MARROMAR-129366 format. One record per residue (C-alpha): x, y, z; residue number from 1; residue in one letter. Coordinates in steps of 0.2 Angstrom, whole numbers, m for minus. Layout:
! MARROMAR-129366
<site px="X" py="Y" pz="Z" nr="NUM" rest="a"/>
...
! end
This chain:
! MARROMAR-129366
<site px="0" py="0" pz="1" nr="1" rest="m"/>
<site px="6" py="17" pz="m5" nr="2" rest="p"/>
<site px="12" py="28" pz="8" nr="3" rest="m"/>
<site px="3" py="45" pz="9" nr="4" rest="v"/>
<site px="16" py="58" pz="16" nr="5" rest="v"/>
<site px="9" py="74" pz="21" nr="6" rest="l"/>
<site px="17" py="91" pz="15" nr="7" rest="d"/>
<site px="18" py="102" pz="30" nr="8" rest="p"/>
<site px="12" py="117" pz="19" nr="9" rest="r"/>
<site px="m3" py="109" pz="16" nr="10" rest="q"/>
<site px="m18" py="116" pz="26" nr="11" rest="s"/>
<site px="m25" py="112" pz="40" nr="12" rest="r"/>
<site px="m42" py="107" pz="33" nr="13" rest="m"/>
<site px="m35" py="94" pz="21" nr="14" rest="q"/>
<site px="m26" py="87" pz="35" nr="15" rest="s"/>
<site px="m42" py="84" pz="44" nr="16" rest="i"/>
<site px="m48" py="76" pz="29" nr="17" rest="l"/>
<site px="m35" py="63" pz="25" nr="18" rest="l"/>
<site px="m35" py="59" pz="44" nr="19" rest="y"/>
<site px="m54" py="56" pz="43" nr="20" rest="s"/>
<site px="m54" py="44" pz="28" nr="21" rest="i"/>
<site px="m62" py="28" pz="35" nr="22" rest="p"/>
<site px="m54" py="13" pz="34" nr="23" rest="k"/>
<site px="m59" py="0" pz="21" nr="24" rest="k"/>
<site px="m78" py="m8" pz="27" nr="25" rest="g"/>
<site px="m83" py="4" pz="38" nr="26" rest="l"/>
<site px="m90" py="16" pz="26" nr="27" rest="f"/>
<site px="m107" py="8" pz="23" nr="28" rest="p"/>
<site px="m110" py="6" pz="41" nr="29" rest="t"/>
<site px="m108" py="22" pz="45" nr="30" rest="y"/>
<site px="m119" py="29" pz="29" nr="31" rest="w"/>
<site px="m134" py="17" pz="37" nr="32" rest="r"/>
<site px="m132" py="27" pz="54" nr="33" rest="n"/>
<site px="m134" py="43" pz="46" nr="34" rest="f"/>
<site px="m148" py="39" pz="36" nr="35" rest="r"/>
<site px="m158" py="31" pz="51" nr="36" rest="v"/>
<site px="m153" py="47" pz="62" nr="37" rest="i"/>
<site px="m159" py="59" pz="47" nr="38" rest="t"/>
<site px="m175" py="49" pz="45" nr="39" rest="k"/>
<site px="m179" py="52" pz="66" nr="40" rest="i"/>
<site px="m175" py="70" pz="64" nr="41" rest="m"/>
<site px="m186" py="74" pz="49" nr="42" rest="w"/>
<site px="m201" py="63" pz="58" nr="43" rest="r"/>
<site px="m199" py="73" pz="75" nr="44" rest="n"/>
<site px="m199" py="90" pz="64" nr="45" rest="f"/>
<site px="m213" py="85" pz="54" nr="46" rest="f"/>
<site px="m224" py="80" pz="72" nr="47" rest="t"/>
<site px="m219" py="97" pz="79" nr="48" rest="g"/>
<site px="m224" py="105" pz="65" nr="49" rest="f"/>
<site px="m241" py="98" pz="65" nr="50" rest="l"/>
<site px="m243" py="101" pz="84" nr="51" rest="f"/>
<site px="m238" py="119" pz="83" nr="52" rest="a"/>
<site px="m249" py="122" pz="67" nr="53" rest="l"/>
<site px="m263" py="115" pz="79" nr="54" rest="t"/>
<site px="m262" py="126" pz="94" nr="55" rest="l"/>
<site px="m261" py="142" pz="81" nr="56" rest="f"/>
<site px="m277" py="138" pz="75" nr="57" rest="n"/>
<site px="m285" py="131" pz="92" nr="58" rest="c"/>
<site px="m302" py="141" pz="97" nr="59" rest="n"/>
<site px="m297" py="149" pz="113" nr="60" rest="r"/>
<site px="m315" py="153" pz="118" nr="61" rest="s"/>
<site px="m324" py="143" pz="133" nr="62" rest="p"/>
<site px="m331" py="128" pz="128" nr="63" rest="v"/>
<site px="m347" py="131" pz="121" nr="64" rest="g"/>
<site px="m346" py="149" pz="122" nr="65" rest="f"/>
<site px="m346" py="151" pz="100" nr="66" rest="d"/>
<site px="m363" py="141" pz="101" nr="67" rest="q"/>
<site px="m372" py="155" pz="111" nr="68" rest="l"/>
<site px="m385" py="163" pz="104" nr="69" rest="d"/>
<site px="m377" py="182" pz="107" nr="70" rest="r"/>
<site px="m364" py="188" pz="117" nr="71" rest="e"/>
<site px="m364" py="194" pz="135" nr="72" rest="l"/>
<site px="m376" py="209" pz="137" nr="73" rest="s"/>
<site px="m369" py="226" pz="142" nr="74" rest="e"/>
<site px="m372" py="232" pz="159" nr="75" rest="p"/>
<site px="m389" py="238" pz="162" nr="76" rest="t"/>
<site px="m392" py="253" pz="173" nr="77" rest="l"/>
<site px="m408" py="256" pz="185" nr="78" rest="y"/>
<site px="m412" py="270" pz="197" nr="79" rest="q"/>
<site px="m423" py="269" pz="213" nr="80" rest="f"/>
<site px="m429" py="281" pz="224" nr="81" rest="n"/>
<site px="m437" py="274" pz="239" nr="82" rest="p"/>
<site px="m454" py="265" pz="239" nr="83" rest="s"/>
<site px="m456" py="267" pz="258" nr="84" rest="a"/>
<site px="m446" py="279" pz="272" nr="85" rest="s"/>
<site px="m449" py="284" pz="287" nr="86" rest="a"/>
<site px="m438" py="288" pz="304" nr="87" rest="c"/>
<site px="m441" py="284" pz="321" nr="88" rest="y"/>
<site px="m432" py="289" pz="338" nr="89" rest="q"/>
<site px="m428" py="279" pz="354" nr="90" rest="r"/>
<site px="m417" py="281" pz="370" nr="91" rest="h"/>
<site px="m403" py="268" pz="369" nr="92" rest="i"/>
<site px="m392" py="261" pz="381" nr="93" rest="a"/>
<site px="m372" py="269" pz="380" nr="94" rest="n"/>
<site px="m365" py="259" pz="396" nr="95" rest="g"/>
<site px="m354" py="249" pz="383" nr="96" rest="s"/>
<site px="m343" py="264" pz="377" nr="97" rest="s"/>
<site px="m325" py="268" pz="380" nr="98" rest="i"/>
<site px="m332" py="286" pz="384" nr="99" rest="n"/>
<site px="m344" py="294" pz="398" nr="100" rest="l"/>
<site px="m351" py="311" pz="390" nr="101" rest="i"/>
<site px="m355" py="324" pz="402" nr="102" rest="l"/>
<site px="m364" py="341" pz="394" nr="103" rest="g"/>
<site px="m379" py="350" pz="387" nr="104" rest="k"/>
<site px="m383" py="361" pz="374" nr="105" rest="n"/>
<site px="m400" py="367" pz="368" nr="106" rest="q"/>
<site px="m403" py="350" pz="360" nr="107" rest="e"/>
<site px="m395" py="338" pz="371" nr="108" rest="y"/>
<site px="m391" py="332" pz="389" nr="109" rest="e"/>
<site px="m380" py="319" pz="396" nr="110" rest="s"/>
<site px="m378" py="314" pz="412" nr="111" rest="r"/>
<site px="m365" py="301" pz="419" nr="112" rest="v"/>
<site px="m368" py="288" pz="432" nr="113" rest="l"/>
<site px="m353" py="279" pz="441" nr="114" rest="i"/>
<site px="m355" py="264" pz="453" nr="115" rest="l"/>
<site px="m340" py="261" pz="466" nr="116" rest="f"/>
<site px="m338" py="244" pz="475" nr="117" rest="p"/>
<site px="m339" py="253" pz="494" nr="118" rest="l"/>
<site px="m342" py="245" pz="512" nr="119" rest="v"/>
<site px="m344" py="252" pz="529" nr="120" rest="d"/>
<site px="m328" py="247" pz="534" nr="121" rest="s"/>
<site px="m321" py="261" pz="524" nr="122" rest="l"/>
<site px="m328" py="275" pz="535" nr="123" rest="l"/>
<site px="m317" py="272" pz="551" nr="124" rest="d"/>
<site px="m304" py="285" pz="554" nr="125" rest="s"/>
<site px="m307" py="293" pz="536" nr="126" rest="l"/>
<site px="m301" py="309" pz="533" nr="127" rest="n"/>
<site px="m306" py="314" pz="514" nr="128" rest="e"/>
<site px="m312" py="307" pz="498" nr="129" rest="v"/>
<site px="m308" py="311" pz="482" nr="130" rest="r"/>
<site px="m315" py="308" pz="464" nr="131" rest="l"/>
<site px="m304" py="307" pz="450" nr="132" rest="v"/>
<site px="m310" py="309" pz="433" nr="133" rest="l"/>
<site px="m297" py="306" pz="418" nr="134" rest="k"/>
<site px="m304" py="316" pz="401" nr="135" rest="t"/>
<site px="m300" py="313" pz="383" nr="136" rest="s"/>
<site px="m308" py="327" pz="374" nr="137" rest="r"/>
<site px="m316" py="341" pz="385" nr="138" rest="y"/>
<site px="m324" py="359" pz="386" nr="139" rest="r"/>
<site px="m325" py="369" pz="403" nr="140" rest="s"/>
<site px="m341" py="360" pz="408" nr="141" rest="v"/>
<site px="m347" py="364" pz="426" nr="142" rest="p"/>
<site px="m359" py="350" pz="435" nr="143" rest="f"/>
<site px="m365" py="343" pz="452" nr="144" rest="t"/>
<site px="m364" py="327" pz="459" nr="145" rest="i"/>
<site px="m378" py="318" pz="468" nr="146" rest="h"/>
<site px="m383" py="301" pz="475" nr="147" rest="i"/>
<site px="m393" py="288" pz="465" nr="148" rest="i"/>
<site px="m409" py="282" pz="473" nr="149" rest="q"/>
<site px="m412" py="266" pz="462" nr="150" rest="q"/>
<site px="m403" py="251" pz="456" nr="151" rest="e"/>
<site px="m397" py="252" pz="439" nr="152" rest="w"/>
<site px="m387" py="240" pz="426" nr="153" rest="q"/>
<site px="m374" py="246" pz="417" nr="154" rest="e"/>
<site px="m376" py="237" pz="399" nr="155" rest="k"/>
<site px="m395" py="242" pz="400" nr="156" rest="t"/>
<site px="m398" py="259" pz="409" nr="157" rest="v"/>
<site px="m405" py="274" pz="399" nr="158" rest="s"/>
<site px="m414" py="290" pz="401" nr="159" rest="w"/>
<site px="m430" py="281" pz="404" nr="160" rest="l"/>
<site px="m424" py="263" pz="411" nr="161" rest="r"/>
<site px="m415" py="257" pz="426" nr="162" rest="t"/>
<site px="m413" py="242" pz="416" nr="163" rest="d"/>
<site px="m421" py="229" pz="403" nr="164" rest="s"/>
<site px="m436" py="228" pz="415" nr="165" rest="l"/>
<site px="m437" py="244" pz="425" nr="166" rest="g"/>
<site px="m439" py="262" pz="424" nr="167" rest="y"/>
<site px="m434" py="277" pz="433" nr="168" rest="w"/>
<site px="m449" py="288" pz="442" nr="169" rest="l"/>
<site px="m442" py="303" pz="435" nr="170" rest="n"/>
<site px="m432" py="301" pz="418" nr="171" rest="p"/>
<site px="m415" py="307" pz="418" nr="172" rest="g"/>
<site px="m414" py="296" pz="436" nr="173" rest="a"/>
<site px="m418" py="296" pz="453" nr="174" rest="d"/>
<site px="m407" py="304" pz="465" nr="175" rest="f"/>
<site px="m405" py="315" pz="479" nr="176" rest="s"/>
<site px="m406" py="334" pz="479" nr="177" rest="e"/>
<site px="m392" py="333" pz="491" nr="178" rest="l"/>
<site px="m376" py="339" pz="482" nr="179" rest="v"/>
<site px="m361" py="330" pz="488" nr="180" rest="i"/>
<site px="m349" py="339" pz="476" nr="181" rest="g"/>
<site px="m347" py="351" pz="462" nr="182" rest="q"/>
<site px="m333" py="356" pz="451" nr="183" rest="g"/>
<site px="m327" py="359" pz="432" nr="184" rest="t"/>
<site px="m321" py="348" pz="419" nr="185" rest="i"/>
<site px="m303" py="355" pz="415" nr="186" rest="t"/>
<site px="m286" py="348" pz="406" nr="187" rest="a"/>
<site px="m284" py="330" pz="407" nr="188" rest="d"/>
<site px="m288" py="326" pz="425" nr="189" rest="s"/>
<site px="m303" py="333" pz="436" nr="190" rest="t"/>
<site px="m301" py="330" pz="456" nr="191" rest="v"/>
<site px="m316" py="332" pz="467" nr="192" rest="i"/>
<site px="m317" py="332" pz="485" nr="193" rest="i"/>
<site px="m333" py="322" pz="490" nr="194" rest="l"/>
<site px="m345" py="326" pz="507" nr="195" rest="s"/>
<site px="m359" py="315" pz="515" nr="196" rest="h"/>
<site px="m348" py="299" pz="511" nr="197" rest="i"/>
<site px="m358" py="288" pz="524" nr="198" rest="d"/>
<site px="m374" py="291" pz="514" nr="199" rest="s"/>
<site px="m364" py="287" pz="497" nr="200" rest="l"/>
<site px="m357" py="271" pz="505" nr="201" rest="v"/>
<site px="m372" py="265" pz="513" nr="202" rest="r"/>
<site px="m385" py="269" pz="498" nr="203" rest="n"/>
<site px="m373" py="260" pz="488" nr="204" rest="g"/>
<site px="m380" py="263" pz="472" nr="205" rest="r"/>
<site px="m369" py="275" pz="466" nr="206" rest="g"/>
<site px="m366" py="294" pz="461" nr="207" rest="l"/>
<site px="m374" py="305" pz="446" nr="208" rest="i"/>
<site px="m365" py="318" pz="438" nr="209" rest="l"/>
<site px="m377" py="332" pz="431" nr="210" rest="i"/>
<site px="m370" py="346" pz="420" nr="211" rest="p"/>
<site px="m375" py="364" pz="426" nr="212" rest="s"/>
<site px="m371" py="374" pz="409" nr="213" rest="d"/>
<site px="m368" py="371" pz="391" nr="214" rest="t"/>
<site px="m355" py="360" pz="384" nr="215" rest="g"/>
<site px="m347" py="345" pz="383" nr="216" rest="f"/>
<site px="m333" py="334" pz="389" nr="217" rest="a"/>
<site px="m329" py="315" pz="385" nr="218" rest="f"/>
<site px="m323" py="306" pz="401" nr="219" rest="l"/>
<site px="m313" py="289" pz="401" nr="220" rest="y"/>
<site px="m326" py="274" pz="406" nr="221" rest="s"/>
<site px="m321" py="258" pz="415" nr="222" rest="c"/>
<site px="m318" py="250" pz="401" nr="223" rest="e"/>
<site px="m302" py="259" pz="399" nr="224" rest="t"/>
<site px="m286" py="259" pz="409" nr="225" rest="a"/>
<site px="m290" py="279" pz="414" nr="226" rest="n"/>
<site px="m306" py="272" pz="420" nr="227" rest="d"/>
<site px="m314" py="284" pz="436" nr="228" rest="p"/>
<site px="m307" py="281" pz="453" nr="229" rest="k"/>
<site px="m311" py="286" pz="472" nr="230" rest="i"/>
<site px="m298" py="289" pz="483" nr="231" rest="i"/>
<site px="m300" py="285" pz="503" nr="232" rest="y"/>
<site px="m286" py="295" pz="513" nr="233" rest="k"/>
<site px="m283" py="291" pz="529" nr="234" rest="y"/>
<site px="m270" py="297" pz="543" nr="235" rest="p"/>
<site px="m258" py="285" pz="536" nr="236" rest="k"/>
<site px="m262" py="278" pz="520" nr="237" rest="k"/>
<site px="m275" py="280" pz="507" nr="238" rest="e"/>
<site px="m285" py="267" pz="497" nr="239" rest="r"/>
<site px="m291" py="267" pz="480" nr="240" rest="t"/>
<site px="m306" py="258" pz="470" nr="241" rest="f"/>
<site px="m310" py="261" pz="452" nr="242" rest="t"/>
<site px="m327" py="260" pz="445" nr="243" rest="a"/>
<site px="m337" py="244" pz="444" nr="244" rest="s"/>
<site px="m349" py="252" pz="432" nr="245" rest="a"/>
<site px="m352" py="268" pz="422" nr="246" rest="d"/>
<site px="m364" py="274" pz="410" nr="247" rest="a"/>
<site px="m370" py="290" pz="402" nr="248" rest="s"/>
<site px="m389" py="293" pz="399" nr="249" rest="i"/>
<site px="m394" py="305" pz="385" nr="250" rest="i"/>
<site px="m410" py="314" pz="382" nr="251" rest="d"/>
<site px="m415" py="326" pz="368" nr="252" rest="t"/>
<site px="m420" py="345" pz="374" nr="253" rest="v"/>
<site px="m432" py="353" pz="362" nr="254" rest="n"/>
<site px="m427" py="343" pz="347" nr="255" rest="l"/>
<site px="m445" py="337" pz="337" nr="256" rest="n"/>
<site px="m443" py="324" pz="323" nr="257" rest="l"/>
<site px="m455" py="330" pz="309" nr="258" rest="g"/>
<site px="m466" py="317" pz="301" nr="259" rest="r"/>
<site px="m457" py="316" pz="284" nr="260" rest="n"/>
<site px="m441" py="319" pz="291" nr="261" rest="q"/>
<site px="m426" py="307" pz="289" nr="262" rest="l"/>
<site px="m412" py="307" pz="303" nr="263" rest="w"/>
<site px="m398" py="296" pz="309" nr="264" rest="v"/>
<site px="m391" py="298" pz="326" nr="265" rest="g"/>
<site px="m380" py="291" pz="339" nr="266" rest="g"/>
<site px="m379" py="294" pz="359" nr="267" rest="g"/>
<site px="m397" py="296" pz="357" nr="268" rest="y"/>
<site px="m405" py="285" pz="342" nr="269" rest="g"/>
<site px="m412" py="291" pz="326" nr="270" rest="f"/>
<site px="m416" py="276" pz="313" nr="271" rest="h"/>
<site px="m418" py="278" pz="296" nr="272" rest="t"/>
<site px="m429" py="267" pz="287" nr="273" rest="y"/>
<site px="m428" py="265" pz="269" nr="274" rest="l"/>
<site px="m436" py="252" pz="255" nr="275" rest="k"/>
<site px="m432" py="250" pz="238" nr="276" rest="f"/>
<site px="m443" py="240" pz="225" nr="277" rest="a"/>
<site px="m430" py="229" pz="217" nr="278" rest="i"/>
<site px="m444" py="216" pz="210" nr="279" rest="d"/>
<site px="m445" py="223" pz="193" nr="280" rest="t"/>
<site px="m426" py="217" pz="190" nr="281" rest="i"/>
<site px="m425" py="199" pz="184" nr="282" rest="d"/>
<site px="m420" py="187" pz="197" nr="283" rest="t"/>
<site px="m407" py="180" pz="184" nr="284" rest="n"/>
<site px="m397" py="196" pz="184" nr="285" rest="v"/>
<site px="m379" py="199" pz="191" nr="286" rest="t"/>
<site px="m378" py="213" pz="202" nr="287" rest="i"/>
<site px="m360" py="223" pz="198" nr="288" rest="t"/>
<site px="m363" py="237" pz="207" nr="289" rest="d"/>
<site px="m375" py="246" pz="220" nr="290" rest="a"/>
<site px="m374" py="263" pz="228" nr="291" rest="e"/>
<site px="m385" py="271" pz="241" nr="292" rest="l"/>
<site px="m383" py="288" pz="238" nr="293" rest="i"/>
<site px="m390" py="301" pz="251" nr="294" rest="l"/>
<site px="m388" py="321" pz="255" nr="295" rest="h"/>
<site px="m386" py="328" pz="272" nr="296" rest="p"/>
<site px="m396" py="344" pz="275" nr="297" rest="a"/>
<site px="m389" py="348" pz="291" nr="298" rest="q"/>
<site px="m378" py="338" pz="304" nr="299" rest="s"/>
<site px="m371" py="340" pz="323" nr="300" rest="f"/>
<site px="m357" py="330" pz="328" nr="301" rest="l"/>
<site px="m345" py="330" pz="344" nr="302" rest="l"/>
<site px="m331" py="322" pz="336" nr="303" rest="t"/>
<site px="m323" py="322" pz="320" nr="304" rest="d"/>
<site px="m328" py="307" pz="311" nr="305" rest="t"/>
<site px="m344" py="295" pz="315" nr="306" rest="i"/>
<site px="m350" py="280" pz="306" nr="307" rest="e"/>
<site px="m365" py="275" pz="298" nr="308" rest="i"/>
<site px="m372" py="257" pz="296" nr="309" rest="a"/>
<site px="m383" py="248" pz="285" nr="310" rest="v"/>
<site px="m393" py="233" pz="294" nr="311" rest="q"/>
<site px="m407" py="224" pz="285" nr="312" rest="r"/>
<site px="m424" py="222" pz="294" nr="313" rest="l"/>
<site px="m430" py="204" pz="297" nr="314" rest="l"/>
<site px="m450" py="208" pz="295" nr="315" rest="e"/>
<site px="m460" py="222" pz="288" nr="316" rest="p"/>
<site px="m457" py="240" pz="295" nr="317" rest="y"/>
<site px="m471" py="243" pz="308" nr="318" rest="q"/>
<site px="m477" py="262" pz="310" nr="319" rest="e"/>
<site px="m474" py="269" pz="328" nr="320" rest="g"/>
<site px="m464" py="254" pz="334" nr="321" rest="l"/>
<site px="m449" py="259" pz="343" nr="322" rest="l"/>
<site px="m441" py="239" pz="343" nr="323" rest="t"/>
<site px="m439" py="236" pz="324" nr="324" rest="q"/>
<site px="m431" py="220" pz="323" nr="325" rest="k"/>
<site px="m416" py="219" pz="310" nr="326" rest="f"/>
<site px="m401" py="207" pz="308" nr="327" rest="h"/>
<site px="m387" py="209" pz="320" nr="328" rest="t"/>
<site px="m373" py="208" pz="305" nr="329" rest="d"/>
<site px="m369" py="224" pz="298" nr="330" rest="i"/>
<site px="m374" py="224" pz="277" nr="331" rest="s"/>
<site px="m363" py="239" pz="275" nr="332" rest="a"/>
<site px="m355" py="255" pz="283" nr="333" rest="k"/>
<site px="m347" py="272" pz="279" nr="334" rest="t"/>
<site px="m339" py="287" pz="288" nr="335" rest="r"/>
<site px="m346" py="303" pz="287" nr="336" rest="f"/>
<site px="m338" py="321" pz="293" nr="337" rest="t"/>
<site px="m346" py="337" pz="295" nr="338" rest="n"/>
<site px="m340" py="344" pz="279" nr="339" rest="t"/>
<site px="m347" py="330" pz="268" nr="340" rest="d"/>
<site px="m360" py="335" pz="254" nr="341" rest="t"/>
<site px="m365" py="318" pz="249" nr="342" rest="v"/>
<site px="m366" py="300" pz="257" nr="343" rest="i"/>
<site px="m361" py="286" pz="246" nr="344" rest="k"/>
<site px="m362" py="267" pz="254" nr="345" rest="i"/>
<site px="m359" py="252" pz="243" nr="346" rest="n"/>
<site px="m375" py="240" pz="245" nr="347" rest="l"/>
<site px="m367" py="228" pz="231" nr="348" rest="k"/>
<site px="m369" py="213" pz="241" nr="349" rest="n"/>
<site px="m385" py="217" pz="250" nr="350" rest="l"/>
<site px="m395" py="221" pz="233" nr="351" rest="v"/>
<site px="m388" py="203" pz="227" nr="352" rest="q"/>
<site px="m398" py="197" pz="242" nr="353" rest="f"/>
<site px="m413" py="204" pz="241" nr="354" rest="f"/>
<site px="m412" py="200" pz="222" nr="355" rest="s"/>
<site px="m411" py="181" pz="225" nr="356" rest="l"/>
<site px="m422" py="180" pz="241" nr="357" rest="n"/>
<site px="m438" py="194" pz="235" nr="358" rest="r"/>
<site px="m448" py="186" pz="249" nr="359" rest="d"/>
<site px="m434" py="194" pz="263" nr="360" rest="s"/>
<site px="m433" py="211" pz="255" nr="361" rest="n"/>
<site px="m441" py="221" pz="270" nr="362" rest="f"/>
<site px="m429" py="236" pz="266" nr="363" rest="g"/>
<site px="m415" py="240" pz="278" nr="364" rest="f"/>
<site px="m411" py="252" pz="293" nr="365" rest="i"/>
<site px="m399" py="267" pz="294" nr="366" rest="l"/>
<site px="m391" py="270" pz="311" nr="367" rest="r"/>
<site px="m374" py="275" pz="321" nr="368" rest="g"/>
<site px="m361" py="262" pz="323" nr="369" rest="y"/>
<site px="m360" py="259" pz="336" nr="370" rest="p"/>
<site px="m374" py="271" pz="343" nr="371" rest="e"/>
<site px="m366" py="274" pz="359" nr="372" rest="y"/>
<site px="m349" py="280" pz="352" nr="373" rest="s"/>
<site px="m355" py="299" pz="353" nr="374" rest="s"/>
<site px="m368" py="311" pz="352" nr="375" rest="i"/>
<site px="m372" py="315" pz="332" nr="376" rest="f"/>
<site px="m385" py="318" pz="321" nr="377" rest="r"/>
<site px="m388" py="320" pz="303" nr="378" rest="i"/>
<site px="m403" py="326" pz="294" nr="379" rest="e"/>
<site px="m404" py="320" pz="276" nr="380" rest="l"/>
<site px="m413" py="329" pz="261" nr="381" rest="k"/>
<site px="m431" py="324" pz="256" nr="382" rest="t"/>
<site px="m434" py="335" pz="242" nr="383" rest="d"/>
<site px="m437" py="329" pz="225" nr="384" rest="l"/>
<site px="m422" py="334" pz="217" nr="385" rest="a"/>
<site px="m411" py="325" pz="233" nr="386" rest="n"/>
<site px="m421" py="309" pz="238" nr="387" rest="l"/>
<site px="m411" py="295" pz="244" nr="388" rest="p"/>
<site px="m406" py="286" pz="228" nr="389" rest="i"/>
<site px="m402" py="268" pz="225" nr="390" rest="l"/>
<site px="m392" py="266" pz="208" nr="391" rest="k"/>
<site px="m387" py="249" pz="202" nr="392" rest="l"/>
<site px="m378" py="242" pz="187" nr="393" rest="s"/>
<site px="m384" py="223" pz="183" nr="394" rest="c"/>
<site px="m376" py="210" pz="168" nr="395" rest="i"/>
<site px="m392" py="199" pz="161" nr="396" rest="l"/>
<site px="m387" py="181" pz="156" nr="397" rest="p"/>
<site px="m383" py="176" pz="139" nr="398" rest="p"/>
<site px="m398" py="171" pz="129" nr="399" rest="k"/>
<site px="m399" py="153" pz="127" nr="400" rest="g"/>
<site px="m387" py="149" pz="142" nr="401" rest="r"/>
<site px="m401" py="149" pz="155" nr="402" rest="f"/>
! end
């Protein structure tokens, strides 16, 4: 076999080609492998191409969507004025509040009841007794202190009631004319020296603070760490007792609710009842938006902001009944400030519930939340141009789907 001699001047490619020449008998094997590999590659390429083409032309719509007679409808808008409305007022229990409200003006009066756990043994060698009140918000409010003459329950006491069953003989609480202390709410803390302690201790029904001039102050209640305290001072020691119960009792003064007026209020309760006849809406609609729009005519607030809650009635509204039954759950609520010119409340879930449960549409109540948080009152406009409005946006089901 002739010897192949490589010239150093030959190119690298030539050297590789000469070196790569297979030995005799191996070339057919390489060729067969090459054909097999090529065939597999072309088969995979063709399969992938068909798969990609299928995906590209696939209908991306939901199954059966293109079989509907028409596409989804555009939202339908509805606007309702109340089919029925009313307002009622009632004294409420304020004993769960973190604030005790003391004061009065031309429209309201608020008194404070406080009970301390006192016993006769505390009177021995007693030098002095001091009442300490901490304020969260105040104006200069003068007041007198008297001894309460009836037992009362913190969570249910009001201007009229001693508890859930009993009534005061005199609205605003039954108390002794004897003044056992007096002072003026000032700054962050007010200390009053009490007299006639033996009568207070032996009576055991607590004391009442009565405002003697206009203005309002917020005192911390026994629901907080700054609760009212009474300090017994002895020759060599002193003992401090915190209040075991306290509450504000609130009444209105020369404040008359007109028959066609709609008010929402707290401290002293004003409830507005509204009902909208949404029965004309198809039962299969989906409520996409529902907004109640109210226009305040005037308002009175002791705090910067209050909340209004919506609660649905559980039975038809009864004119003149002060204990309308409404659901304990809050359907919706919103904040209100004295500068607001319009009140908007999202009622989407409530209206959807009424739409699906037509027999349960007894309407709903607007009330303060919580009612015992403060004294406030909002009067709503009721003239034709500013009636309460319920605006709805609904989508009807596509034809043929249901």
